[in-house]
mmJSON file of the N, C-alpha and C atoms, coordinates in Angstrom:
{"data_MODEL":{"atom_site":{
"group_PDB":["ATOM","ATOM","ATOM","ATOM","ATOM","ATOM","ATOM","ATOM","ATOM","ATOM","ATOM","ATOM","ATOM","ATOM","ATOM","ATOM","ATOM","ATOM","ATOM","ATOM","ATOM","ATOM","ATOM","ATOM","ATOM","ATOM","ATOM","ATOM","ATOM","ATOM","ATOM","ATOM","ATOM","ATOM","ATOM","ATOM","ATOM","ATOM","ATOM","ATOM","ATOM","ATOM","ATOM","ATOM","ATOM","ATOM","ATOM","ATOM","ATOM","ATOM","ATOM","ATOM","ATOM","ATOM","ATOM","ATOM","ATOM","ATOM","ATOM","ATOM","ATOM","ATOM","ATOM","ATOM","ATOM","ATOM","ATOM","ATOM","ATOM","ATOM","ATOM","ATOM","ATOM","ATOM","ATOM","ATOM","ATOM","ATOM","ATOM","ATOM","ATOM","ATOM","ATOM","ATOM","ATOM","ATOM","ATOM","ATOM","ATOM","ATOM","ATOM","ATOM","ATOM","ATOM","ATOM","ATOM","ATOM","ATOM","ATOM","ATOM","ATOM","ATOM","ATOM","ATOM","ATOM","ATOM","ATOM","ATOM","ATOM","ATOM","ATOM","ATOM","ATOM","ATOM","ATOM","ATOM","ATOM","ATOM","ATOM","ATOM","ATOM","ATOM","ATOM","ATOM","ATOM","ATOM","ATOM","ATOM","ATOM","ATOM","ATOM","ATOM","ATOM","ATOM","ATOM","ATOM","ATOM","ATOM","ATOM","ATOM","ATOM","ATOM","ATOM","ATOM","ATOM","ATOM","ATOM","ATOM","ATOM","ATOM","ATOM","ATOM","ATOM","ATOM","ATOM","ATOM","ATOM","ATOM","ATOM","ATOM","ATOM","ATOM","ATOM","ATOM","ATOM","ATOM","ATOM","ATOM","ATOM","ATOM","ATOM","ATOM","ATOM","ATOM","ATOM","ATOM","ATOM","ATOM","ATOM","ATOM","ATOM","ATOM","ATOM","ATOM","ATOM","ATOM","ATOM","ATOM","ATOM","ATOM","ATOM","ATOM","ATOM","ATOM","ATOM"],
"id":[1,2,3,4,5,6,7,8,9,10,11,12,13,14,15,16,17,18,19,20,21,22,23,24,25,26,27,28,29,30,31,32,33,34,35,36,37,38,39,40,41,42,43,44,45,46,47,48,49,50,51,52,53,54,55,56,57,58,59,60,61,62,63,64,65,66,67,68,69,70,71,72,73,74,75,76,77,78,79,80,81,82,83,84,85,86,87,88,89,90,91,92,93,94,95,96,97,98,99,100,101,102,103,104,105,106,107,108,109,110,111,112,113,114,115,116,117,118,119,120,121,122,123,124,125,126,127,128,129,130,131,132,133,134,135,136,137,138,139,140,141,142,143,144,145,146,147,148,149,150,151,152,153,154,155,156,157,158,159,160,161,162,163,164,165,166,167,168,169,170,171,172,173,174,175,176,177,178,179,180,181,182,183,184,185,186,187,188,189,190,191,192,193,194,195],
"type_symbol":["N","C","C","N","C","C","N","C","C","N","C","C","N","C","C","N","C","C","N","C","C","N","C","C","N","C","C","N","C","C","N","C","C","N","C","C","N","C","C","N","C","C","N","C","C","N","C","C","N","C","C","N","C","C","N","C","C","N","C","C","N","C","C","N","C","C","N","C","C","N","C","C","N","C","C","N","C","C","N","C","C","N","C","C","N","C","C","N","C","C","N","C","C","N","C","C","N","C","C","N","C","C","N","C","C","N","C","C","N","C","C","N","C","C","N","C","C","N","C","C","N","C","C","N","C","C","N","C","C","N","C","C","N","C","C","N","C","C","N","C","C","N","C","C","N","C","C","N","C","C","N","C","C","N","C","C","N","C","C","N","C","C","N","C","C","N","C","C","N","C","C","N","C","C","N","C","C","N","C","C","N","C","C","N","C","C","N","C","C","N","C","C","N","C","C"],
"label_atom_id":["N","CA","C","N","CA","C","N","CA","C","N","CA","C","N","CA","C","N","CA","C","N","CA","C","N","CA","C","N","CA","C","N","CA","C","N","CA","C","N","CA","C","N","CA","C","N","CA","C","N","CA","C","N","CA","C","N","CA","C","N","CA","C","N","CA","C","N","CA","C","N","CA","C","N","CA","C","N","CA","C","N","CA","C","N","CA","C","N","CA","C","N","CA","C","N","CA","C","N","CA","C","N","CA","C","N","CA","C","N","CA","C","N","CA","C","N","CA","C","N","CA","C","N","CA","C","N","CA","C","N","CA","C","N","CA","C","N","CA","C","N","CA","C","N","CA","C","N","CA","C","N","CA","C","N","CA","C","N","CA","C","N","CA","C","N","CA","C","N","CA","C","N","CA","C","N","CA","C","N","CA","C","N","CA","C","N","CA","C","N","CA","C","N","CA","C","N","CA","C","N","CA","C","N","CA","C","N","CA","C","N","CA","C","N","CA","C","N","CA","C","N","CA","C","N","CA","C"],
"label_alt_id":[null,null,null,null,null,null,null,null,null,null,null,null,null,null,null,null,null,null,null,null,null,null,null,null,null,null,null,null,null,null,null,null,null,null,null,null,null,null,null,null,null,null,null,null,null,null,null,null,null,null,null,null,null,null,null,null,null,null,null,null,null,null,null,null,null,null,null,null,null,null,null,null,null,null,null,null,null,null,null,null,null,null,null,null,null,null,null,null,null,null,null,null,null,null,null,null,null,null,null,null,null,null,null,null,null,null,null,null,null,null,null,null,null,null,null,null,null,null,null,null,null,null,null,null,null,null,null,null,null,null,null,null,null,null,null,null,null,null,null,null,null,null,null,null,null,null,null,null,null,null,null,null,null,null,null,null,null,null,null,null,null,null,null,null,null,null,null,null,null,null,null,null,null,null,null,null,null,null,null,null,null,null,null,null,null,null,null,null,null,null,null,null,null,null,null],
"label_comp_id":["MET","MET","MET","PRO","PRO","PRO","LYS","LYS","LYS","MET","MET","MET","LYS","LYS","LYS","THR","THR","THR","ASN","ASN","ASN","SER","SER","SER","GLY","GLY","GLY","ALA","ALA","ALA","LYS","LYS","LYS","LYS","LYS","LYS","ARG","ARG","ARG","PHE","PHE","PHE","SER","SER","SER","LEU","LEU","LEU","THR","THR","THR","GLY","GLY","GLY","SER","SER","SER","GLY","GLY","GLY","LYS","LYS","LYS","ILE","ILE","ILE","LYS","LYS","LYS","ARG","ARG","ARG","LYS","LYS","LYS","HIS","HIS","HIS","ALA","ALA","ALA","PHE","PHE","PHE","LYS","LYS","LYS","SER","SER","SER","HIS","HIS","HIS","ILE","ILE","ILE","LEU","LEU","LEU","THR","THR","THR","LYS","LYS","LYS","LYS","LYS","LYS","THR","THR","THR","LYS","LYS","LYS","LYS","LYS","LYS","GLN","GLN","GLN","LYS","LYS","LYS","ARG","ARG","ARG","ASN","ASN","ASN","LEU","LEU","LEU","THR","THR","THR","HIS","HIS","HIS","THR","THR","THR","GLY","GLY","GLY","THR","THR","THR","VAL","VAL","VAL","HIS","HIS","HIS","THR","THR","THR","SER","SER","SER","ASP","ASP","ASP","VAL","VAL","VAL","LYS","LYS","LYS","ASN","ASN","ASN","VAL","VAL","VAL","LYS","LYS","LYS","GLN","GLN","GLN","LEU","LEU","LEU","LEU","LEU","LEU","ALA","ALA","ALA","LEU","LEU","LEU","LYS","LYS","LYS"],
"label_asym_id":["A","A","A","A","A","A","A","A","A","A","A","A","A","A","A","A","A","A","A","A","A","A","A","A","A","A","A","A","A","A","A","A","A","A","A","A","A","A","A","A","A","A","A","A","A","A","A","A","A","A","A","A","A","A","A","A","A","A","A","A","A","A","A","A","A","A","A","A","A","A","A","A","A","A","A","A","A","A","A","A","A","A","A","A","A","A","A","A","A","A","A","A","A","A","A","A","A","A","A","A","A","A","A","A","A","A","A","A","A","A","A","A","A","A","A","A","A","A","A","A","A","A","A","A","A","A","A","A","A","A","A","A","A","A","A","A","A","A","A","A","A","A","A","A","A","A","A","A","A","A","A","A","A","A","A","A","A","A","A","A","A","A","A","A","A","A","A","A","A","A","A","A","A","A","A","A","A","A","A","A","A","A","A","A","A","A","A","A","A","A","A","A","A","A","A"],
"label_entity_id":["1","1","1","1","1","1","1","1","1","1","1","1","1","1","1","1","1","1","1","1","1","1","1","1","1","1","1","1","1","1","1","1","1","1","1","1","1","1","1","1","1","1","1","1","1","1","1","1","1","1","1","1","1","1","1","1","1","1","1","1","1","1","1","1","1","1","1","1","1","1","1","1","1","1","1","1","1","1","1","1","1","1","1","1","1","1","1","1","1","1","1","1","1","1","1","1","1","1","1","1","1","1","1","1","1","1","1","1","1","1","1","1","1","1","1","1","1","1","1","1","1","1","1","1","1","1","1","1","1","1","1","1","1","1","1","1","1","1","1","1","1","1","1","1","1","1","1","1","1","1","1","1","1","1","1","1","1","1","1","1","1","1","1","1","1","1","1","1","1","1","1","1","1","1","1","1","1","1","1","1","1","1","1","1","1","1","1","1","1","1","1","1","1","1","1"],
"label_seq_id":[1,1,1,2,2,2,3,3,3,4,4,4,5,5,5,6,6,6,7,7,7,8,8,8,9,9,9,10,10,10,11,11,11,12,12,12,13,13,13,14,14,14,15,15,15,16,16,16,17,17,17,18,18,18,19,19,19,20,20,20,21,21,21,22,22,22,23,23,23,24,24,24,25,25,25,26,26,26,27,27,27,28,28,28,29,29,29,30,30,30,31,31,31,32,32,32,33,33,33,34,34,34,35,35,35,36,36,36,37,37,37,38,38,38,39,39,39,40,40,40,41,41,41,42,42,42,43,43,43,44,44,44,45,45,45,46,46,46,47,47,47,48,48,48,49,49,49,50,50,50,51,51,51,52,52,52,53,53,53,54,54,54,55,55,55,56,56,56,57,57,57,58,58,58,59,59,59,60,60,60,61,61,61,62,62,62,63,63,63,64,64,64,65,65,65],
"pdbx_PDB_ins_code":[null,null,null,null,null,null,null,null,null,null,null,null,null,null,null,null,null,null,null,null,null,null,null,null,null,null,null,null,null,null,null,null,null,null,null,null,null,null,null,null,null,null,null,null,null,null,null,null,null,null,null,null,null,null,null,null,null,null,null,null,null,null,null,null,null,null,null,null,null,null,null,null,null,null,null,null,null,null,null,null,null,null,null,null,null,null,null,null,null,null,null,null,null,null,null,null,null,null,null,null,null,null,null,null,null,null,null,null,null,null,null,null,null,null,null,null,null,null,null,null,null,null,null,null,null,null,null,null,null,null,null,null,null,null,null,null,null,null,null,null,null,null,null,null,null,null,null,null,null,null,null,null,null,null,null,null,null,null,null,null,null,null,null,null,null,null,null,null,null,null,null,null,null,null,null,null,null,null,null,null,null,null,null,null,null,null,null,null,null,null,null,null,null,null,null],
"Cartn_x":[12.668,11.494,11.044,9.725,9.269,9.416,9.378,9.48,8.22,8.378,7.224,6.472,5.15,4.326,3.983,4.01,3.606,2.09,1.547,0.113,-0.368,-1.337,-1.786,-2.382,-3.144,-3.737,-2.686,-1.653,-0.616,0.254,0.539,1.404,0.725,-0.619,-1.36,-1.426,-1.283,-1.486,-0.21,0.899,2.138,3.258,4.197,5.389,6.563,7.756,8.966,9.553,10.137,10.867,12.315,13.11,14.516,15.288,14.858,15.547,15.034,14.038,13.544,12.295,11.762,10.507,9.348,8.192,7.023,6.002,5.652,4.67,3.273,2.294,0.895,0.027,-1.188,-2.145,-3.122,-3.74,-4.73,-6.065,-6.808,-8.152,-9.155,-10.41,-11.525,-11.451,-10.869,-10.774,-11.418,-12.188,-12.708,-14.149,-15.001,-16.398,-16.98,-18.219,-18.891,-18.001,-17.622,-16.705,-17.443,-18.763,-19.493,-19.565,-19.591,-19.705,-18.352,-17.272,-15.941,-15.469,-14.736,-14.275,-13.131,-12.887,-11.772,-10.453,-10.285,-9.048,-8.836,-9.918,-9.819,-9.445,-10.094,-9.796,-8.383,-7.94,-6.585,-5.537,-5.757,-4.799,-4.781,-5.874,-5.93,-5.227,-4.973,-4.336,-2.891,-2.201,-0.767,-0.525,0.595,0.936,1.606,1.538,2.193,3.093,3.71,4.532,3.857,4.126,3.555,4.197,3.378,3.847,4.846,5.783,6.865,6.346,5.224,4.68,4.059,3.768,3.161,4.145,5.338,6.302,6.602,6.772,7.118,6.022,4.742,3.637,3.528,3.722,3.615,4.743,5.955,7.073,6.852,6.191,5.873,4.877,3.889,2.902,3.548,4.572,5.263,6.399,6.56,7.595,8.998,9.205,10.511,11.01,12.05,12.643,11.632],
"Cartn_y":[11.775,11.135,11.867,12.084,12.804,11.965,12.669,11.99,11.174,10.102,9.288,10.022,10.017,10.621,9.577,9.999,9.129,9.051,7.853,7.657,8.284,9.204,9.963,9.077,8.059,7.149,6.314,5.909,5.049,5.827,7.089,7.831,8.1,8.055,8.213,6.914,5.784,4.478,3.742,4.04,3.315,4.255,3.737,4.503,3.562,4.092,3.277,3.209,2.063,1.932,2.295,2.331,2.658,1.64,0.381,-0.686,-0.836,-0.033,-0.065,-0.902,-1.489,-2.224,-1.231,-1.716,-0.832,-1.185,-0.174,-0.364,-0.121,-0.795,-0.59,-0.717,-0.211,-0.358,-1.477,-2.055,-3.091,-2.486,-3.234,-2.816,-3.225,-2.862,-3.241,-2.608,-1.424,-0.771,0.613,0.939,2.296,2.46,1.478,1.602,0.214,0.165,-1.088,-1.878,-1.202,-1.826,-2.513,-2.315,-2.868,-4.379,-4.974,-6.432,-7.129,-6.363,-6.958,-7.06,-8.11,-8.34,-7.397,-7.226,-6.368,-6.883,-8.182,-8.8,-8.508,-8.607,-8.376,-6.923,-5.996,-4.557,-4.213,-4.817,-4.569,-5.057,-6.224,-6.772,-6.011,-5.362,-4.555,-3.217,-2.814,-1.53,-1.511,-2.623,-2.679,-2.605,-1.988,-1.897,-3.205,-3.448,-4.617,-4.197,-5.172,-4.868,-5.469,-4.866,-5.331,-6.673,-7.612,-8.939,-8.854,-9.768,-9.728,-9.793,-10.477,-10.575,-9.262,-8.344,-7.064,-5.9,-6.118,-5.025,-4.338,-5.102,-4.527,-3.559,-3.972,-3.122,-1.85,-1.968,-0.813,0.162,-0.352,0.535,1.286,0.645,1.305,2.427,2.207,3.239,4.411,4.119,5.159,5.79,5.37,5.872,5.638,4.486,4.074,2.962,3.17,2.19,1.21],
"Cartn_z":[-24.52,-23.96,-22.706,-22.528,-21.337,-20.065,-18.943,-17.652,-17.399,-16.619,-16.23,-15.123,-15.214,-14.163,-13.108,-11.859,-10.758,-10.74,-10.544,-10.434,-9.121,-9.219,-8.036,-6.955,-7.366,-6.393,-5.683,-6.428,-5.848,-4.857,-5.144,-4.224,-2.887,-2.858,-1.6,-0.802,-1.486,-0.852,-0.466,-1.118,-0.879,-0.45,0.35,0.699,0.816,0.642,0.663,2.077,2.39,3.641,3.383,4.434,4.284,3.469,3.534,2.802,1.375,0.989,-0.388,-0.596,0.467,0.334,0.261,-0.176,-0.325,0.751,1.563,2.628,2.074,2.682,2.311,3.559,3.464,4.555,4.202,5.214,4.985,4.587,3.791,3.401,4.487,4.322,5.202,6.588,6.72,8.024,8.0,6.96,6.862,7.349,7.109,7.565,7.75,8.277,8.644,9.624,10.698,11.663,12.82,12.919,14.063,14.035,12.852,12.763,12.803,12.799,12.838,14.283,14.581,15.954,16.298,17.593,18.043,17.49,17.522,17.027,15.544,14.782,13.33,13.041,13.751,13.548,13.995,15.098,15.622,14.613,14.029,13.084,11.764,11.399,10.182,10.363,11.606,11.901,11.429,11.586,11.26,9.759,9.38,7.96,7.518,6.248,5.675,4.524,3.888,2.718,1.48,0.355,-0.902,-1.253,-1.746,-2.098,-3.24,-3.254,-4.245,-5.682,-5.9,-7.253,-7.739,-6.803,-7.161,-7.143,-6.664,-6.497,-7.83,-8.886,-10.191,-10.661,-10.524,-10.954,-10.11,-8.805,-7.916,-8.191,-8.416,-8.729,-10.025,-10.981,-12.241,-12.019,-11.143,-10.811,-10.1,-9.27,-8.525,-9.325,-10.572,-11.481,-10.918,-10.303,-9.802,-10.709,-11.419,-12.348,-12.89],
"occupancy":[1.0,1.0,1.0,1.0,1.0,1.0,1.0,1.0,1.0,1.0,1.0,1.0,1.0,1.0,1.0,1.0,1.0,1.0,1.0,1.0,1.0,1.0,1.0,1.0,1.0,1.0,1.0,1.0,1.0,1.0,1.0,1.0,1.0,1.0,1.0,1.0,1.0,1.0,1.0,1.0,1.0,1.0,1.0,1.0,1.0,1.0,1.0,1.0,1.0,1.0,1.0,1.0,1.0,1.0,1.0,1.0,1.0,1.0,1.0,1.0,1.0,1.0,1.0,1.0,1.0,1.0,1.0,1.0,1.0,1.0,1.0,1.0,1.0,1.0,1.0,1.0,1.0,1.0,1.0,1.0,1.0,1.0,1.0,1.0,1.0,1.0,1.0,1.0,1.0,1.0,1.0,1.0,1.0,1.0,1.0,1.0,1.0,1.0,1.0,1.0,1.0,1.0,1.0,1.0,1.0,1.0,1.0,1.0,1.0,1.0,1.0,1.0,1.0,1.0,1.0,1.0,1.0,1.0,1.0,1.0,1.0,1.0,1.0,1.0,1.0,1.0,1.0,1.0,1.0,1.0,1.0,1.0,1.0,1.0,1.0,1.0,1.0,1.0,1.0,1.0,1.0,1.0,1.0,1.0,1.0,1.0,1.0,1.0,1.0,1.0,1.0,1.0,1.0,1.0,1.0,1.0,1.0,1.0,1.0,1.0,1.0,1.0,1.0,1.0,1.0,1.0,1.0,1.0,1.0,1.0,1.0,1.0,1.0,1.0,1.0,1.0,1.0,1.0,1.0,1.0,1.0,1.0,1.0,1.0,1.0,1.0,1.0,1.0,1.0,1.0,1.0,1.0,1.0,1.0,1.0],
"B_iso_or_equiv":[0.0,0.0,0.0,0.0,0.0,0.0,0.0,0.0,0.0,0.0,0.0,0.0,0.0,0.0,0.0,0.0,0.0,0.0,0.0,0.0,0.0,0.0,0.0,0.0,0.0,0.0,0.0,0.0,0.0,0.0,0.0,0.0,0.0,0.0,0.0,0.0,0.0,0.0,0.0,0.0,0.0,0.0,0.0,0.0,0.0,0.0,0.0,0.0,0.0,0.0,0.0,0.0,0.0,0.0,0.0,0.0,0.0,0.0,0.0,0.0,0.0,0.0,0.0,0.0,0.0,0.0,0.0,0.0,0.0,0.0,0.0,0.0,0.0,0.0,0.0,0.0,0.0,0.0,0.0,0.0,0.0,0.0,0.0,0.0,0.0,0.0,0.0,0.0,0.0,0.0,0.0,0.0,0.0,0.0,0.0,0.0,0.0,0.0,0.0,0.0,0.0,0.0,0.0,0.0,0.0,0.0,0.0,0.0,0.0,0.0,0.0,0.0,0.0,0.0,0.0,0.0,0.0,0.0,0.0,0.0,0.0,0.0,0.0,0.0,0.0,0.0,0.0,0.0,0.0,0.0,0.0,0.0,0.0,0.0,0.0,0.0,0.0,0.0,0.0,0.0,0.0,0.0,0.0,0.0,0.0,0.0,0.0,0.0,0.0,0.0,0.0,0.0,0.0,0.0,0.0,0.0,0.0,0.0,0.0,0.0,0.0,0.0,0.0,0.0,0.0,0.0,0.0,0.0,0.0,0.0,0.0,0.0,0.0,0.0,0.0,0.0,0.0,0.0,0.0,0.0,0.0,0.0,0.0,0.0,0.0,0.0,0.0,0.0,0.0,0.0,0.0,0.0,0.0,0.0,0.0],
"pdbx_formal_charge":[null,null,null,null,null,null,null,null,null,null,null,null,null,null,null,null,null,null,null,null,null,null,null,null,null,null,null,null,null,null,null,null,null,null,null,null,null,null,null,null,null,null,null,null,null,null,null,null,null,null,null,null,null,null,null,null,null,null,null,null,null,null,null,null,null,null,null,null,null,null,null,null,null,null,null,null,null,null,null,null,null,null,null,null,null,null,null,null,null,null,null,null,null,null,null,null,null,null,null,null,null,null,null,null,null,null,null,null,null,null,null,null,null,null,null,null,null,null,null,null,null,null,null,null,null,null,null,null,null,null,null,null,null,null,null,null,null,null,null,null,null,null,null,null,null,null,null,null,null,null,null,null,null,null,null,null,null,null,null,null,null,null,null,null,null,null,null,null,null,null,null,null,null,null,null,null,null,null,null,null,null,null,null,null,null,null,null,null,null,null,null,null,null,null,null],
"auth_seq_id":[1,1,1,2,2,2,3,3,3,4,4,4,5,5,5,6,6,6,7,7,7,8,8,8,9,9,9,10,10,10,11,11,11,12,12,12,13,13,13,14,14,14,15,15,15,16,16,16,17,17,17,18,18,18,19,19,19,20,20,20,21,21,21,22,22,22,23,23,23,24,24,24,25,25,25,26,26,26,27,27,27,28,28,28,29,29,29,30,30,30,31,31,31,32,32,32,33,33,33,34,34,34,35,35,35,36,36,36,37,37,37,38,38,38,39,39,39,40,40,40,41,41,41,42,42,42,43,43,43,44,44,44,45,45,45,46,46,46,47,47,47,48,48,48,49,49,49,50,50,50,51,51,51,52,52,52,53,53,53,54,54,54,55,55,55,56,56,56,57,57,57,58,58,58,59,59,59,60,60,60,61,61,61,62,62,62,63,63,63,64,64,64,65,65,65],
"auth_comp_id":["MET","MET","MET","PRO","PRO","PRO","LYS","LYS","LYS","MET","MET","MET","LYS","LYS","LYS","THR","THR","THR","ASN","ASN","ASN","SER","SER","SER","GLY","GLY","GLY","ALA","ALA","ALA","LYS","LYS","LYS","LYS","LYS","LYS","ARG","ARG","ARG","PHE","PHE","PHE","SER","SER","SER","LEU","LEU","LEU","THR","THR","THR","GLY","GLY","GLY","SER","SER","SER","GLY","GLY","GLY","LYS","LYS","LYS","ILE","ILE","ILE","LYS","LYS","LYS","ARG","ARG","ARG","LYS","LYS","LYS","HIS","HIS","HIS","ALA","ALA","ALA","PHE","PHE","PHE","LYS","LYS","LYS","SER","SER","SER","HIS","HIS","HIS","ILE","ILE","ILE","LEU","LEU","LEU","THR","THR","THR","LYS","LYS","LYS","LYS","LYS","LYS","THR","THR","THR","LYS","LYS","LYS","LYS","LYS","LYS","GLN","GLN","GLN","LYS","LYS","LYS","ARG","ARG","ARG","ASN","ASN","ASN","LEU","LEU","LEU","THR","THR","THR","HIS","HIS","HIS","THR","THR","THR","GLY","GLY","GLY","THR","THR","THR","VAL","VAL","VAL","HIS","HIS","HIS","THR","THR","THR","SER","SER","SER","ASP","ASP","ASP","VAL","VAL","VAL","LYS","LYS","LYS","ASN","ASN","ASN","VAL","VAL","VAL","LYS","LYS","LYS","GLN","GLN","GLN","LEU","LEU","LEU","LEU","LEU","LEU","ALA","ALA","ALA","LEU","LEU","LEU","LYS","LYS","LYS"],
"auth_asym_id":["A","A","A","A","A","A","A","A","A","A","A","A","A","A","A","A","A","A","A","A","A","A","A","A","A","A","A","A","A","A","A","A","A","A","A","A","A","A","A","A","A","A","A","A","A","A","A","A","A","A","A","A","A","A","A","A","A","A","A","A","A","A","A","A","A","A","A","A","A","A","A","A","A","A","A","A","A","A","A","A","A","A","A","A","A","A","A","A","A","A","A","A","A","A","A","A","A","A","A","A","A","A","A","A","A","A","A","A","A","A","A","A","A","A","A","A","A","A","A","A","A","A","A","A","A","A","A","A","A","A","A","A","A","A","A","A","A","A","A","A","A","A","A","A","A","A","A","A","A","A","A","A","A","A","A","A","A","A","A","A","A","A","A","A","A","A","A","A","A","A","A","A","A","A","A","A","A","A","A","A","A","A","A","A","A","A","A","A","A","A","A","A","A","A","A"],
"auth_atom_id":["N","CA","C","N","CA","C","N","CA","C","N","CA","C","N","CA","C","N","CA","C","N","CA","C","N","CA","C","N","CA","C","N","CA","C","N","CA","C","N","CA","C","N","CA","C","N","CA","C","N","CA","C","N","CA","C","N","CA","C","N","CA","C","N","CA","C","N","CA","C","N","CA","C","N","CA","C","N","CA","C","N","CA","C","N","CA","C","N","CA","C","N","CA","C","N","CA","C","N","CA","C","N","CA","C","N","CA","C","N","CA","C","N","CA","C","N","CA","C","N","CA","C","N","CA","C","N","CA","C","N","CA","C","N","CA","C","N","CA","C","N","CA","C","N","CA","C","N","CA","C","N","CA","C","N","CA","C","N","CA","C","N","CA","C","N","CA","C","N","CA","C","N","CA","C","N","CA","C","N","CA","C","N","CA","C","N","CA","C","N","CA","C","N","CA","C","N","CA","C","N","CA","C","N","CA","C","N","CA","C","N","CA","C","N","CA","C","N","CA","C","N","CA","C","N","CA","C"],
"pdbx_PDB_model_num":[1,1,1,1,1,1,1,1,1,1,1,1,1,1,1,1,1,1,1,1,1,1,1,1,1,1,1,1,1,1,1,1,1,1,1,1,1,1,1,1,1,1,1,1,1,1,1,1,1,1,1,1,1,1,1,1,1,1,1,1,1,1,1,1,1,1,1,1,1,1,1,1,1,1,1,1,1,1,1,1,1,1,1,1,1,1,1,1,1,1,1,1,1,1,1,1,1,1,1,1,1,1,1,1,1,1,1,1,1,1,1,1,1,1,1,1,1,1,1,1,1,1,1,1,1,1,1,1,1,1,1,1,1,1,1,1,1,1,1,1,1,1,1,1,1,1,1,1,1,1,1,1,1,1,1,1,1,1,1,1,1,1,1,1,1,1,1,1,1,1,1,1,1,1,1,1,1,1,1,1,1,1,1,1,1,1,1,1,1,1,1,1,1,1,1]
}}}
């Protein structure tokens, strides 16, 4: 059986932490920032982790088990 290919879009958007969790960036921080408050933009800066219900799908895209 051939090797699984990593999804090119997913490898640019997700990364693994040392403990094996999947990090992600928040959406809505790329453009049209003038109407968003400072607080909203500041909170979108921080990275988050992928929700447990989505971990299986993201790992499949990243060709991890």
